[in-house]
C-alpha atoms as a printed R data frame, in Angstrom:
    type eleno elety resid chain resno      x       y       z
1   ATOM     1    CA   MET     A     1  0.000   0.000   0.000
2   ATOM     2    CA   ALA     A     2  1.132   3.543  -0.646
3   ATOM     3    CA   THR     A     3  2.786   5.592   2.063
4   ATOM     4    CA   TYR     A     4  0.367   8.120   3.550
5   ATOM     5    CA   ASN     A     5 -0.033   9.483   7.067
6   ATOM     6    CA   ASP     A     6 -3.649  10.482   6.477
7   ATOM     7    CA   SER     A     7 -5.955   7.429   6.666
8   ATOM     8    CA   ALA     A     8 -8.785   9.254   4.865
9   ATOM     9    CA   THR     A     9 -6.475   9.861   1.901
10  ATOM    10    CA   ALA     A    10 -5.237   6.256   1.981
11  ATOM    11    CA   GLU     A    11 -8.826   5.011   1.687
12  ATOM    12    CA   ARG     A    12 -9.212   6.874  -1.624
13  ATOM    13    CA   LEU     A    13 -6.228   5.163  -3.241
14  ATOM    14    CA   LYS     A    14 -6.837   2.806  -6.143
15  ATOM    15    CA   THR     A    15 -4.932   0.126  -8.011
16  ATOM    16    CA   VAL     A    16 -4.315   0.466 -11.730
17  ATOM    17    CA   SER     A    17 -4.499  -2.975 -13.371
18  ATOM    18    CA   ILE     A    18 -3.415  -3.436 -16.976
19  ATOM    19    CA   ASN     A    19 -3.225  -6.656 -18.962
20  ATOM    20    CA   ARG     A    20 -1.331  -6.612 -22.269
21  ATOM    21    CA   VAL     A    21 -0.278  -9.278 -24.754
22  ATOM    22    CA   PHE     A    22  2.931  -8.527 -26.638
23  ATOM    23    CA   ASN     A    23  3.790 -10.222 -29.904
24  ATOM    24    CA   GLN     A    24  7.300 -10.765 -28.541
25  ATOM    25    CA   PRO     A    25  9.056 -13.510 -26.587
26  ATOM    26    CA   ILE     A    26  9.334 -13.073 -22.837
27  ATOM    27    CA   HIS     A    27 13.081 -12.386 -22.873
28  ATOM    28    CA   LYS     A    28 12.470  -9.217 -24.936
29  ATOM    29    CA   ILE     A    29  9.875  -7.880 -22.476
30  ATOM    30    CA   TRP     A    30 12.112  -8.835 -19.552
31  ATOM    31    CA   GLU     A    31 14.994  -6.937 -21.148
32  ATOM    32    CA   ALA     A    32 12.743  -3.885 -21.641
33  ATOM    33    CA   TRP     A    33 12.236  -3.771 -17.861
34  ATOM    34    CA   SER     A    34 15.719  -4.786 -16.715
35  ATOM    35    CA   LYS     A    35 18.258  -3.181 -19.094
36  ATOM    36    CA   PRO     A    36 18.691   0.625 -19.060
37  ATOM    37    CA   ALA     A    37 19.272   0.908 -22.829
38  ATOM    38    CA   SER     A    38 16.020  -0.950 -23.540
39  ATOM    39    CA   PHE     A    39 14.089   0.782 -20.742
40  ATOM    40    CA   MET     A    40 14.986   4.204 -22.140
41  ATOM    41    CA   LYS     A    41 13.333   3.351 -25.470
42  ATOM    42    CA   TRP     A    42  9.840   2.981 -23.991
43  ATOM    43    CA   TRP     A    43  9.654   4.691 -20.585
44  ATOM    44    CA   GLY     A    44  7.138   7.517 -20.521
45  ATOM    45    CA   PRO     A    45  4.015   8.377 -22.502
46  ATOM    46    CA   LYS     A    46  4.173   8.872 -26.274
47  ATOM    47    CA   GLU     A    47  5.154  12.548 -26.153
48  ATOM    48    CA   TYR     A    48  7.931  11.905 -23.588
49  ATOM    49    CA   SER     A    49 11.485  10.616 -23.954
50  ATOM    50    CA   CYS     A    50 13.720   8.998 -21.351
51  ATOM    51    CA   PRO     A    51 17.080  10.803 -21.433
52  ATOM    52    CA   PHE     A    52 18.457   9.167 -18.277
53  ATOM    53    CA   CYS     A    53 18.114   5.777 -16.581
54  ATOM    54    CA   THR     A    54 20.099   3.683 -14.131
55  ATOM    55    CA   ILE     A    55 18.978   0.225 -13.046
56  ATOM    56    CA   ASP     A    56 20.569  -1.916 -10.333
57  ATOM    57    CA   PHE     A    57 18.409  -4.916 -11.185
58  ATOM    58    CA   ARG     A    58 18.491  -7.044  -8.035
59  ATOM    59    CA   VAL     A    59 16.320  -7.297  -4.941
60  ATOM    60    CA   GLY     A    60 17.251  -4.240  -2.875
61  ATOM    61    CA   GLY     A    61 18.660  -2.513  -5.976
62  ATOM    62    CA   LYS     A    62 17.503   0.929  -7.036
63  ATOM    63    CA   TYR     A    63 16.396   2.474 -10.289
64  ATOM    64    CA   LEU     A    64 16.326   6.141 -11.265
65  ATOM    65    CA   ALA     A    65 14.767   7.289 -14.533
66  ATOM    66    CA   ALA     A    66 13.785  10.599 -16.073
67  ATOM    67    CA   MET     A    67 10.898  11.301 -18.420
68  ATOM    68    CA   ARG     A    68 11.407  14.439 -20.502
69  ATOM    69    CA   GLY     A    69  8.197  16.155 -21.494
70  ATOM    70    CA   PRO     A    70  7.460  18.197 -24.602
71  ATOM    71    CA   ASP     A    71  8.241  21.300 -22.534
72  ATOM    72    CA   GLY     A    72 11.811  20.031 -21.963
73  ATOM    73    CA   LYS     A    73 11.308  19.457 -18.231
74  ATOM    74    CA   ASP     A    74 12.415  16.201 -16.658
75  ATOM    75    CA   VAL     A    75 10.268  14.198 -14.242
76  ATOM    76    CA   TYR     A    76 12.338  11.735 -12.211
77  ATOM    77    CA   SER     A    77 11.141   8.559 -10.561
78  ATOM    78    CA   THR     A    78 12.974   6.132  -8.349
79  ATOM    79    CA   GLY     A    79 12.329   2.965  -6.437
80  ATOM    80    CA   ILE     A    80 13.686  -0.184  -4.896
81  ATOM    81    CA   TYR     A    81 13.203  -3.675  -6.330
82  ATOM    82    CA   THR     A    82 11.429  -5.803  -3.713
83  ATOM    83    CA   GLU     A    83 10.994  -9.031  -5.683
84  ATOM    84    CA   ILE     A    84 12.520 -10.401  -8.871
85  ATOM    85    CA   ILE     A    85 11.719 -13.842 -10.260
86  ATOM    86    CA   PRO     A    86 13.625 -14.130 -13.566
87  ATOM    87    CA   GLN     A    87 11.405 -14.028 -16.654
88  ATOM    88    CA   GLU     A    88  8.319 -14.084 -14.402
89  ATOM    89    CA   LYS     A    89  7.859 -11.254 -11.893
90  ATOM    90    CA   ILE     A    90  9.197  -7.809 -10.963
91  ATOM    91    CA   ALA     A    91  7.957  -5.867  -7.946
92  ATOM    92    CA   TYR     A    92  9.242  -2.460  -6.891
93  ATOM    93    CA   THR     A    93  8.454   0.707  -5.020
94  ATOM    94    CA   ASP     A    94  7.813   3.845  -7.049
95  ATOM    95    CA   SER     A    95  8.355   7.465  -5.990
96  ATOM    96    CA   PHE     A    96  8.935  10.818  -7.598
97  ATOM    97    CA   ALA     A    97 12.546  11.894  -7.156
98  ATOM    98    CA   ASP     A    98 15.024  14.667  -7.766
99  ATOM    99    CA   SER     A    99 17.869  14.168 -10.250
100 ATOM   100    CA   LYS     A   100 20.030  12.588  -7.519
101 ATOM   101    CA   GLY     A   101 17.425   9.919  -6.695
102 ATOM   102    CA   ASN     A   102 16.100  11.444  -3.467
103 ATOM   103    CA   LYS     A   103 12.359  10.941  -3.004
104 ATOM   104    CA   VAL     A   104 10.246  14.068  -3.416
105 ATOM   105    CA   GLY     A   105  6.531  14.632  -3.007
106 ATOM   106    CA   GLY     A   106  4.199  14.763  -5.975
107 ATOM   107    CA   ALA     A   107  3.779  18.511  -5.493
108 ATOM   108    CA   GLU     A   108  7.310  18.867  -6.908
109 ATOM   109    CA   TYR     A   109  5.838  17.856 -10.280
110 ATOM   110    CA   ASN     A   110  2.451  19.521  -9.882
111 ATOM   111    CA   MET     A   111  0.792  16.277  -8.721
112 ATOM   112    CA   PRO     A   112  0.223  17.012  -5.015
113 ATOM   113    CA   THR     A   113 -2.143  14.104  -4.358
114 ATOM   114    CA   MET     A   114  0.375  11.432  -5.354
115 ATOM   115    CA   PRO     A   115  1.688   9.491  -2.367
116 ATOM   116    CA   LEU     A   116  5.353   9.587  -1.457
117 ATOM   117    CA   GLU     A   117  5.582   5.919  -2.422
118 ATOM   118    CA   SER     A   118  3.463   3.501  -4.420
119 ATOM   119    CA   PHE     A   119  4.034  -0.078  -5.544
120 ATOM   120    CA   VAL     A   120  4.264  -1.713  -8.970
121 ATOM   121    CA   THR     A   121  4.090  -5.421  -9.744
122 ATOM   122    CA   VAL     A   122  4.713  -6.819 -13.219
123 ATOM   123    CA   THR     A   123  3.987 -10.477 -13.944
124 ATOM   124    CA   LEU     A   124  4.927 -12.127 -17.236
125 ATOM   125    CA   GLU     A   125  3.955 -15.359 -18.960
126 ATOM   126    CA   GLU     A   126  4.920 -16.618 -22.415
127 ATOM   127    CA   PHE     A   127  2.786 -18.763 -24.686
128 ATOM   128    CA   ASN     A   128  3.511 -19.544 -28.345
129 ATOM   129    CA   GLY     A   129  6.125 -16.783 -28.611
130 ATOM   130    CA   LYS     A   130  3.828 -14.101 -27.212
131 ATOM   131    CA   THR     A   131  4.112 -12.577 -23.761
132 ATOM   132    CA   THR     A   132  1.210 -11.685 -21.524
133 ATOM   133    CA   MET     A   133  1.981  -8.988 -18.981
134 ATOM   134    CA   TRP     A   134 -0.097  -8.097 -15.952
135 ATOM   135    CA   LEU     A   135  0.816  -4.767 -14.384
136 ATOM   136    CA   GLU     A   136 -0.577  -3.502 -11.088
137 ATOM   137    CA   HIS     A   137  0.266  -0.047  -9.755
138 ATOM   138    CA   GLU     A   138 -1.040   0.263  -6.186
139 ATOM   139    CA   GLY     A   139 -1.602   3.502  -4.341
140 ATOM   140    CA   ILE     A   140 -2.918   5.821  -7.050
141 ATOM   141    CA   PRO     A   141 -5.191   8.668  -5.898
142 ATOM   142    CA   GLU     A   142 -8.641   8.792  -7.471
143 ATOM   143    CA   ASP     A   143 -7.904  12.096  -9.205
144 ATOM   144    CA   MET     A   144 -4.788  10.631 -10.894
145 ATOM   145    CA   TYR     A   145 -6.236   7.201 -11.749
146 ATOM   146    CA   ASP     A   146 -7.336   7.863 -15.361
147 ATOM   147    CA   ASP     A   147 -4.119   9.761 -16.182
148 ATOM   148    CA   CYS     A   148 -2.063   6.906 -14.736
149 ATOM   149    CA   ILE     A   149 -3.859   4.359 -16.929
150 ATOM   150    CA   LYS     A   150 -3.355   6.549 -20.011
151 ATOM   151    CA   GLY     A   151  0.326   7.074 -19.166
152 ATOM   152    CA   TRP     A   152  1.028   3.386 -18.620
153 ATOM   153    CA   ASN     A   153 -0.820   2.357 -21.787
154 ATOM   154    CA   SER     A   154  1.007   4.964 -23.861
155 ATOM   155    CA   SER     A   155  4.339   3.743 -22.486
156 ATOM   156    CA   LEU     A   156  3.429   0.118 -23.130
157 ATOM   157    CA   ASP     A   157  2.454   1.011 -26.704
158 ATOM   158    CA   LYS     A   158  6.058   2.202 -27.128
159 ATOM   159    CA   MET     A   159  7.303  -1.069 -25.602
160 ATOM   160    CA   GLU     A   160  5.233  -3.050 -28.097
161 ATOM   161    CA   ALA     A   161  6.825  -1.131 -30.962
162 ATOM   162    CA   LEU     A   162 10.386  -2.067 -29.924
């Protein structure tokens, strides 16, 4: 669950659930999540690029990535990997960050209702050369829910095109 001190706010948090089938083998989707060079090709909605990414892909390891918007401003996110099952599951915390990887509140990026920390779980399964991915992003405020779904789907569209 997301990190919030206010229980009334915590009760309004939702989970984004997305199910996608990629016409790619599982190792390609795994690489898109675990290798910085691949991650940078798809991270962020369609109109965003990813100019910076570091990934220490191990349980307890940290990632730091920037999405650059059409206005040229960077939005950083960071987190810690909490579970990795090769070619099957990735779980991690997710927070806004500054360029050094320090957590910052959502207000830093004009999203004041976002919690300091949320949680993402990605589960993968391959069948006949295609990969099904289930993504859950827990701890999303009601007012950010639709934008979060749109952002994830736009990013995953870019992943599909790799």
